[in-house]
BAMI-789917 format. One record per residue (C-alpha): residue in one letter; chain; residue number from 1; x, y, z. Coordinates in steps of 0.5 Angstrom, whole numbers, plus 500, padded with zeros to 3 digits. Layout:
! BAMI-789917
PT  type  mol  seq    x    y    z
PT     A    A  NUM    X    Y    Z
...
//
This chain:
! BAMI-789917
PT  type  mol  seq    x    y    z
PT     M    A    1  196  869  749
PT     A    A    2  197  877  748
PT     I    A    3  202  880  744
PT     D    A    4  204  887  744
PT     K    A    5  205  892  738
PT     A    A    6  212  891  737
PT     S    A    7  210  884  736
PT     S    A    8  204  885  732
PT     D    A    9  209  890  727
PT     E    A   10  213  884  725
PT     F    A   11  207  881  722
PT     F    A   12  206  887  717
PT     K    A   13  214  886  715
PT     S    A   14  211  881  710
PT     N    A   15  205  883  707
PT     V    A   16  200  882  701
PT     L    A   17  196  888  699
PT     G    A   18  198  892  705
PT     H    A   19  196  887  710
PT     P    A   20  200  881  713
PT     S    A   21  201  875  709
PT     G    A   22  198  871  715
PT     L    A   23  191  875  714
PT     F    A   24  191  871  707
PT     V    A   25  193  865  710
PT     L    A   26  186  866  714
PT     F    A   27  183  868  708
PT     F    A   28  184  862  704
PT     T    A   29  183  857  710
PT     E    A   30  176  861  711
PT     M    A   31  175  861  704
PT     W    A   32  175  853  703
PT     E    A   33  171  853  710
PT     R    A   34  165  857  707
PT     F    A   35  166  853  700
PT     S    A   36  164  847  704
PT     Y    A   37  158  850  708
PT     Y    A   38  155  854  703
PT     G    A   39  156  849  698
PT     M    A   40  152  844  702
PT     R    A   41  147  850  705
PT     A    A   42  145  851  697
PT     L    A   43  143  844  696
PT     L    A   44  140  842  703
PT     V    A   45  133  845  702
PT     L    A   46  133  843  695
PT     F    A   47  135  836  696
PT     L    A   48  130  835  702
PT     T    A   49  124  838  698
PT     S    A   50  125  835  691
PT     A    A   51  121  830  689
PT     L    A   52  123  823  689
PT     F    A   53  123  822  682
PT     N    A   54  129  827  682
PT     E    A   55  132  823  687
PT     G    A   56  130  828  693
PT     W    A   57  126  826  699
PT     A    A   58  120  830  698
PT     W    A   59  119  833  705
PT     P    A   60  114  838  706
PT     R    A   61  117  845  706
PT     E    A   62  115  847  713
PT     H    A   63  119  840  715
PT     A    A   64  125  842  711
PT     L    A   65  126  849  713
PT     A    A   66  125  847  721
PT     L    A   67  131  842  720
PT     Y    A   68  135  848  716
PT     G    A   69  133  853  721
PT     T    A   70  136  848  727
PT     Y    A   71  142  847  723
PT     T    A   72  144  854  722
PT     S    A   73  142  856  729
PT     L    A   74  146  851  732
PT     V    A   75  152  852  727
PT     Y    A   76  152  859  731
PT     L    A   77  151  857  738
PT     T    A   78  157  852  739
PT     P    A   79  162  857  738
PT     I    A   80  160  859  745
PT     L    A   81  163  853  747
PT     G    A   82  169  853  742
PT     G    A   83  171  860  744
PT     F    A   84  171  858  751
PT     L    A   85  175  852  750
PT     A    A   86  180  855  746
PT     D    A   87  181  861  751
PT     K    A   88  182  856  757
PT     Y    A   89  185  850  754
PT     M    A   90  186  849  747
PT     G    A   91  189  855  744
PT     Y    A   92  186  858  737
PT     R    A   93  190  854  732
PT     N    A   94  189  848  735
PT     A    A   95  181  849  735
PT     V    A   96  181  851  728
PT     V    A   97  185  844  726
PT     V    A   98  180  840  730
PT     G    A   99  174  844  727
PT     A    A  100  176  843  720
PT     F    A  101  177  836  721
PT     L    A  102  170  835  724
PT     M    A  103  167  839  719
PT     T    A  104  171  834  714
PT     L    A  105  168  828  717
PT     G    A  106  161  832  717
PT     H    A  107  161  833  709
PT     A    A  108  164  826  708
PT     S    A  109  158  823  712
PT     M    A  110  153  827  708
PT     A    A  111  155  824  701
PT     L    A  112  152  817  704
PT     D    A  113  145  817  702
PT     T    A  114  142  815  708
PT     E    A  115  138  819  714
PT     F    A  116  142  817  719
PT     F    A  117  148  819  716
PT     L    A  118  145  826  714
PT     Y    A  119  144  827  721
PT     A    A  120  151  825  723
PT     G    A  121  154  829  718
PT     L    A  122  150  835  721
PT     F    A  123  152  834  728
PT     F    A  124  159  834  726
PT     L    A  125  158  840  722
PT     I    A  126  155  843  728
PT     L    A  127  161  841  732
PT     G    A  128  166  843  728
PT     N    A  129  164  850  726
PT     G    A  130  164  851  734
PT     F    A  131  171  850  734
PT     F    A  132  173  853  728
PT     K    A  133  169  860  727
PT     P    A  134  170  864  733
PT     N    A  135  178  862  733
PT     M    A  136  179  865  726
PT     T    A  137  177  872  728
PT     S    A  138  180  871  734
PT     I    A  139  187  870  731
PT     I    A  140  186  877  727
PT     S    A  141  184  881  733
PT     H    A  142  190  879  736
PT     M    A  143  194  880  730
PT     Y    A  144  192  887  729
PT     E    A  145  193  889  736
PT     G    A  146  196  896  736
PT     H    A  147  193  897  729
PT     E    A  148  186  899  730
PT     E    A  149  186  903  724
PT     K    A  150  187  897  720
PT     K    A  151  182  893  723
PT     D    A  152  175  895  719
PT     G    A  153  179  894  713
PT     A    A  154  182  887  715
PT     F    A  155  175  884  717
PT     T    A  156  172  887  710
PT     I    A  157  178  883  706
PT     Y    A  158  177  877  711
PT     Y    A  159  170  877  709
PT     M    A  160  171  878  702
PT     G    A  161  175  871  703
PT     V    A  162  169  868  706
PT     N    A  163  164  870  700
PT     A    A  164  169  868  695
PT     G    A  165  169  861  698
PT     A    A  166  161  862  698
PT     F    A  167  161  864  691
PT     L    A  168  165  858  689
PT     G    A  169  162  853  693
PT     I    A  170  155  855  691
PT     L    A  171  157  855  684
PT     L    A  172  160  848  684
PT     C    A  173  157  844  689
PT     G    A  174  150  847  687
PT     Y    A  175  151  845  679
PT     V    A  176  154  838  681
PT     G    A  177  148  837  686
PT     E    A  178  143  839  681
PT     Q    A  179  146  836  675
PT     I    A  180  149  830  677
PT     G    A  181  147  828  684
PT     W    A  182  145  831  690
PT     H    A  183  150  827  694
PT     W    A  184  156  828  689
PT     G    A  185  155  835  691
PT     F    A  186  155  834  699
PT     G    A  187  162  830  697
PT     L    A  188  165  836  693
PT     A    A  189  164  840  699
PT     G    A  190  168  835  704
PT     I    A  191  174  835  699
PT     F    A  192  175  842  699
PT     M    A  193  174  843  707
PT     F    A  194  180  838  707
PT     F    A  195  184  842  703
PT     G    A  196  183  848  708
PT     L    A  197  185  844  714
PT     L    A  198  192  842  710
PT     Q    A  199  193  849  708
PT     F    A  200  192  852  715
PT     Y    A  201  196  846  719
PT     F    A  202  202  847  715
PT     A    A  203  202  855  715
PT     Q    A  204  200  856  722
PT     N    A  205  207  858  724
PT     I    A  206  206  864  720
PT     F    A  207  202  867  726
PT     G    A  208  208  867  731
PT     E    A  209  206  866  738
PT     V    A  210  198  868  736
PT     G    A  211  194  863  738
PT     K    A  212  198  858  741
PT     K    A  213  196  854  747
PT     P    A  214  194  859  753
PT     V    A  215  200  858  758
PT     K    A  216  197  857  765
PT     G    A  217  198  862  770
PT     T    A  218  198  868  766
PT     E    A  219  193  873  765
PT     E    A  220  192  877  759
PT     V    A  221  192  885  760
PT     T    A  222  190  889  754
PT     I    A  223  187  895  758
PT     D    A  224  188  899  764
PT     K    A  225  187  894  770
PT     A    A  226  183  900  774
PT     V    A  227  178  900  768
PT     D    A  228  178  892  767
PT     K    A  229  176  889  773
PT     L    A  230  175  882  774
PT     N    A  231  167  880  774
PT     P    A  232  167  872  776
PT     F    A  233  161  868  774
PT     T    A  234  157  867  781
PT     L    A  235  154  860  782
PT     I    A  236  147  864  780
PT     D    A  237  150  866  774
PT     K    A  238  152  859  772
PT     A    A  239  146  856  774
PT     F    A  240  142  861  770
PT     I    A  241  147  860  764
PT     V    A  242  145  852  764
PT     I    A  243  138  853  765
PT     S    A  244  137  858  759
PT     A    A  245  142  854  755
PT     V    A  246  139  847  756
PT     I    A  247  132  850  755
PT     G    A  248  134  853  749
PT     L    A  249  138  847  746
PT     V    A  250  132  843  747
PT     W    A  251  127  848  744
PT     I    A  252  131  848  738
PT     I    A  253  132  841  737
PT     N    A  254  125  840  739
PT     D    A  255  122  844  733
PT     P    A  256  124  839  727
PT     M    A  257  124  833  731
PT     S    A  258  116  835  733
PT     K    A  259  115  836  726
PT     I    A  260  119  831  722
PT     G    A  261  119  825  727
PT     G    A  262  112  827  731
PT     T    A  263  116  827  738
PT     N    A  264  114  833  742
PT     V    A  265  118  834  748
PT     F    A  266  114  840  750
PT     D    A  267  107  837  749
PT     F    A  268  103  841  754
PT     S    A  269  100  848  756
PT     V    A  270  101  853  761
PT     A    A  271  096  858  763
PT     G    A  272  093  857  756
PT     M    A  273  100  858  753
PT     D    A  274  103  852  748
PT     G    A  275  109  849  752
PT     S    A  276  114  850  747
PT     N    A  277  112  858  747
PT     F    A  278  112  858  754
PT     M    A  279  119  854  755
PT     I    A  280  123  859  750
PT     L    A  281  120  865  753
PT     F    A  282  122  863  760
PT     A    A  283  129  861  758
PT     L    A  284  129  868  754
PT     I    A  285  127  872  761
PT     I    A  286  133  868  765
PT     F    A  287  138  870  760
PT     I    A  288  136  877  760
PT     I    A  289  136  877  767
PT     L    A  290  143  874  767
PT     L    A  291  146  879  762
PT     V    A  292  143  885  765
PT     S    A  293  146  882  772
PT     R    A  294  153  881  769
PT     I    A  295  153  888  765
PT     I    A  296  152  892  772
PT     R    A  297  158  889  775
PT     Y    A  298  163  891  770
PT     S    A  299  167  898  772
PT     P    A  300  163  904  768
PT     I    A  301  167  904  762
PT     V    A  302  167  897  761
PT     R    A  303  160  896  763
PT     D    A  304  158  902  757
PT     K    A  305  162  898  752
PT     M    A  306  158  892  754
PT     I    A  307  151  895  753
PT     A    A  308  153  898  746
PT     V    A  309  155  891  744
PT     S    A  310  148  888  747
PT     I    A  311  145  893  743
PT     F    A  312  149  891  736
PT     A    A  313  147  884  738
PT     F    A  314  140  885  738
PT     F    A  315  139  889  732
PT     T    A  316  144  883  729
PT     V    A  317  138  878  730
PT     F    A  318  133  882  726
PT     F    A  319  138  882  720
PT     W    A  320  140  875  720
PT     A    A  321  133  873  721
PT     A    A  322  131  876  714
PT     F    A  323  138  875  711
PT     E    A  324  138  868  712
PT     Q    A  325  132  867  708
PT     A    A  326  137  866  702
PT     G    A  327  138  859  704
PT     G    A  328  130  858  705
PT     S    A  329  124  861  702
PT     M    A  330  128  865  697
PT     T    A  331  131  858  695
PT     I    A  332  124  856  694
PT     F    A  333  122  862  690
PT     A    A  334  128  861  686
PT     G    A  335  126  853  685
PT     D    A  336  118  854  684
PT     Y    A  337  116  861  683
PT     T    A  338  122  863  678
PT     D    A  339  122  862  670
PT     R    A  340  129  859  670
PT     V    A  341  129  855  663
PT     L    A  342  132  859  657
PT     D    A  343  132  859  650
PT     G    A  344  135  863  644
PT     S    A  345  138  870  646
PT     S    A  346  137  869  653
PT     A    A  347  140  863  653
PT     N    A  348  146  866  650
PT     I    A  349  146  872  654
PT     F    A  350  146  867  661
PT     R    A  351  152  863  658
PT     V    A  352  156  869  657
PT     V    A  353  154  873  663
PT     N    A  354  155  866  667
PT     T    A  355  162  865  664
PT     L    A  356  164  872  666
PT     I    A  357  162  872  673
PT     T    A  358  165  866  674
PT     I    A  359  172  867  671
PT     I    A  360  173  874  673
PT     P    A  361  172  873  680
PT     L    A  362  176  866  680
PT     G    A  363  182  870  676
PT     I    A  364  182  875  682
PT     I    A  365  182  870  687
PT     T    A  366  188  867  683
PT     W    A  367  192  873  683
PT     V    A  368  191  874  690
PT     L    A  369  194  867  691
PT     F    A  370  200  868  687
PT     K    A  371  201  875  691
PT     L    A  372  201  870  697
PT     F    A  373  206  865  694
PT     Q    A  374  211  870  693
PT     Q    A  375  211  872  700
PT     T    A  376  210  865  703
PT     F    A  377  212  860  698
PT     A    A  378  220  859  701
PT     K    A  379  218  858  708
PT     Y    A  380  211  855  707
PT     A    A  381  212  851  701
PT     L    A  382  207  845  703
PT     S    A  383  201  849  705
PT     N    A  384  202  853  698
PT     V    A  385  202  846  694
PT     F    A  386  196  844  698
PT     L    A  387  193  851  696
PT     G    A  388  195  851  689
PT     T    A  389  193  844  688
PT     S    A  390  186  846  690
PT     F    A  391  185  852  686
PT     L    A  392  188  847  680
PT     I    A  393  182  843  681
PT     I    A  394  177  849  682
PT     W    A  395  179  851  675
PT     V    A  396  178  844  672
PT     L    A  397  171  844  675
PT     V    A  398  169  851  672
PT     G    A  399  172  849  665
PT     F    A  400  167  842  666
PT     M    A  401  161  846  668
PT     L    A  402  162  852  663
PT     Y    A  403  163  847  657
PT     N    A  404  157  843  659
PT     Q    A  405  153  849  659
PT     Y    A  406  155  852  652
PT     F    A  407  152  845  649
PT     Q    A  408  146  845  652
PT     E    A  409  140  847  647
PT     N    A  410  136  850  653
PT     P    A  411  140  851  659
PT     E    A  412  136  851  666
PT     V    A  413  139  856  671
PT     P    A  414  140  852  677
PT     A    A  415  136  854  683
PT     S    A  416  142  854  687
PT     W    A  417  145  859  682
PT     F    A  418  142  865  685
PT     S    A  419  145  865  691
PT     V    A  420  152  866  688
PT     L    A  421  150  873  686
PT     N    A  422  151  875  694
PT     S    A  423  158  872  694
PT     L    A  424  159  875  687
PT     F    A  425  157  882  689
PT     I    A  426  161  882  695
PT     I    A  427  167  880  691
PT     I    A  428  166  886  687
PT     F    A  429  164  891  692
PT     A    A  430  168  889  698
PT     P    A  431  174  893  697
PT     L    A  432  170  899  695
PT     F    A  433  167  899  702
PT     S    A  434  174  897  705
PT     K    A  435  177  903  702
PT     L    A  436  170  907  704
PT     W    A  437  171  905  712
PT     E    A  438  178  908  712
PT     S    A  439  177  914  709
PT     K    A  440  174  921  711
PT     Y    A  441  167  919  709
PT     N    A  442  167  913  714
PT     P    A  443  160  914  717
PT     S    A  444  158  912  724
PT     V    A  445  157  905  726
PT     A    A  446  150  906  728
PT     V    A  447  149  909  720
PT     K    A  448  152  903  718
PT     Y    A  449  148  898  721
PT     G    A  450  141  902  720
PT     A    A  451  143  903  712
PT     G    A  452  145  895  712
PT     L    A  453  138  893  715
PT     I    A  454  134  898  710
PT     L    A  455  138  896  704
PT     L    A  456  136  889  706
PT     G    A  457  129  891  707
PT     V    A  458  129  894  700
PT     G    A  459  131  887  697
PT     F    A  460  125  884  700
PT     L    A  461  121  889  697
PT     S    A  462  123  888  690
PT     L    A  463  121  880  691
PT     A    A  464  114  883  694
PT     Y    A  465  113  887  687
PT     G    A  466  116  881  683
PT     A    A  467  111  876  686
PT     H    A  468  105  881  686
PT     G    A  469  101  877  680
PT     I    A  470  102  870  684
PT     P    A  471  095  868  686
PT     S    A  472  094  866  693
PT     G    A  473  096  859  695
PT     A    A  474  100  858  688
PT     K    A  475  105  852  689
PT     V    A  476  109  854  682
PT     A    A  477  109  860  678
PT     A    A  478  114  863  673
PT     V    A  479  116  870  674
PT     S    A  480  122  874  672
PT     M    A  481  129  872  674
PT     I    A  482  131  880  675
PT     W    A  483  127  880  682
PT     L    A  484  132  875  685
PT     V    A  485  138  879  682
PT     F    A  486  135  886  685
PT     A    A  487  134  882  692
PT     Y    A  488  141  879  692
PT     F    A  489  144  886  690
PT     F    A  490  141  890  696
PT     H    A  491  142  884  701
PT     T    A  492  149  884  699
PT     M    A  493  150  892  700
PT     G    A  494  146  891  707
PT     E    A  495  151  886  709
PT     L    A  496  157  889  707
PT     C    A  497  155  895  711
PT     L    A  498  153  891  717
PT     S    A  499  156  884  718
PT     P    A  500  164  885  717
PT     V    A  501  163  892  721
PT     G    A  502  160  888  727
PT     L    A  503  165  884  728
PT     S    A  504  170  889  727
PT     Y    A  505  167  894  733
PT     L    A  506  166  888  737
PT     S    A  507  173  886  737
PT     K    A  508  174  894  739
PT     L    A  509  169  894  744
PT     V    A  510  171  888  748
PT     P    A  511  177  887  753
PT     G    A  512  182  882  750
PT     R    A  513  182  877  755
PT     M    A  514  174  876  753
PT     I    A  515  175  876  746
PT     A    A  516  174  869  744
PT     F    A  517  168  868  749
PT     M    A  518  165  875  747
PT     F    A  519  165  873  739
PT     G    A  520  161  866  742
PT     I    A  521  156  871  745
PT     W    A  522  156  875  738
PT     Y    A  523  154  868  735
PT     L    A  524  149  867  739
PT     A    A  525  145  873  737
PT     I    A  526  146  870  730
PT     A    A  527  144  863  732
PT     I    A  528  137  866  734
PT     G    A  529  137  870  728
PT     N    A  530  138  864  724
PT     K    A  531  133  860  727
PT     L    A  532  128  865  727
PT     A    A  533  129  865  719
PT     G    A  534  128  858  719
PT     T    A  535  121  859  723
PT     T    A  536  119  865  719
PT     G    A  537  121  862  712
PT     G    A  538  117  855  714
PT     M    A  539  110  860  714
PT     I    A  540  111  861  707
PT     D    A  541  105  856  705
PT     A    A  542  101  859  711
PT     I    A  543  101  866  709
PT     T    A  544  101  865  701
PT     A    A  545  095  861  702
PT     E    A  546  091  866  707
PT     Y    A  547  094  872  703
PT     S    A  548  099  872  698
PT     L    A  549  107  871  697
PT     S    A  550  108  878  696
PT     T    A  551  105  879  703
PT     F    A  552  110  874  705
PT     F    A  553  116  878  703
PT     L    A  554  113  885  704
PT     L    A  555  113  883  712
PT     F    A  556  121  882  711
PT     F    A  557  121  889  708
PT     I    A  558  117  892  714
PT     I    A  559  121  889  720
PT     P    A  560  128  890  718
PT     A    A  561  127  897  715
PT     A    A  562  124  899  721
PT     A    A  563  129  897  725
PT     G    A  564  134  900  721
PT     V    A  565  131  907  722
PT     L    A  566  131  906  730
PT     I    A  567  138  904  730
PT     I    A  568  140  910  727
PT     L    A  569  136  914  732
PT     L    A  570  140  911  737
PT     H    A  571  146  914  734
PT     P    A  572  147  919  740
PT     L    A  573  147  914  745
PT     L    A  574  151  909  742
PT     K    A  575  157  914  741
PT     K    A  576  156  916  749
PT     L    A  577  157  908  750
PT     M    A  578  163  907  746
PT     H    A  579  167  912  750
PT     G    A  580  171  915  744
PT     I    A  581  171  908  740
PT     L    A  582  171  910  732
//
């Protein structure tokens, strides 16, 4: 349901840090969803590959990463369906509630220690994300109609909420999972997903008419009709969608199924090409034909903007294929190749640093919570009670964790702890990037994208250097933790340049009535990147055996950095295609 500028102005009458209070309701809802997602993600590969005596399942790395890649890619594919259903039938707010409920069921299932409930839990999480993910960002897009100059800052603040949840989820679920029990960690993720559901449900009236169930017979108009000509799906379009979607979905599921279960749907060859490779190549060709044929049917200005979105999506694949090594090969590097046992002064330094990086960000987020309470408690008391209760539990868990770490003689840094650094750096630097994007020094989107990809590559270059002394084929080593710290710092700087900015430009370039569906298409690119992350990460043993671990990480420097240089060179073309969108 579209709103005009006058209606959107109402949101700014109740504001926190210069943005509508409703943005921070979404901030905290997304925070708890990311708490659950990243908390579980931090444990999944570690749990699957840990030895049986550590209560893990002792899976080969390739198998664990195949399942990890399939899960993370499907999490980004289902938003295509979720966005469509919300646009046409459910409304954004109902979709968010349904998605949050399904994800709560998913985490509860994973708390049960059986293979059936592991797969059932992943299924509910994938389905729930489909309803939840595209519709949260769609609500923001509609809230800021008529305030385009504020969108970059809004999405960056929202992205800070994403990473606040990731920070707390990795820190606490990781600690509980590795120190107390894997399934206790999975269960903890579900508890806070449930709090996120309740907090959103009881505060959703703060969004006014935004996100309610669409009214049949109305047509959203956000740009001139002479420019935005309708482009209905033809029968051939729909056939191409079904063919490419079915093949792609079967291929994604077949990958871990063939490795773990020994059942290969594509157990054949075509002209000497492996059946799996042939089918995914065929599906990709069909999808490209579909995309090109639809784009050329748009009016010239909309067509150009869709081409620009497609270019950004293409480079997004490269970014996430490398960045999502964080939950795969980088987690393996932290667990098996990094010296994590501390003693003496190094143990004391870790205790102090870990206390500071935990208490300070949590204090900042609690202060934001207090500012939201000041604006919304009178009208939305029940939502705020659930939100306040969840933060009280968080403070208790943090106190328990820090207390135990102070009384361990030789503390071992959890392997999942390093993933916290990404979220920590975002919490620290996101406000600075938000201000930069709103200043006169704001660079072009091509430069932002290029810088993001290059910085991502530099992070892997530090890992390649740190791993240069590890012999070929080595399964364990004990290199300094500093290389992982450097890697996560550069990855975070790259992420802040690219990821929230990509969401913002998508919302600016895409016609309003297609926004949820096009967010789904955007997540398709991220899904491809995530599956590639699992597939390439699963090659760690093969590449390490034939070459070295340093070579493995060097590849993740070369490819993103080259892509970054290329998109910067494409700046003049992108500027022309965007028709004045800054």
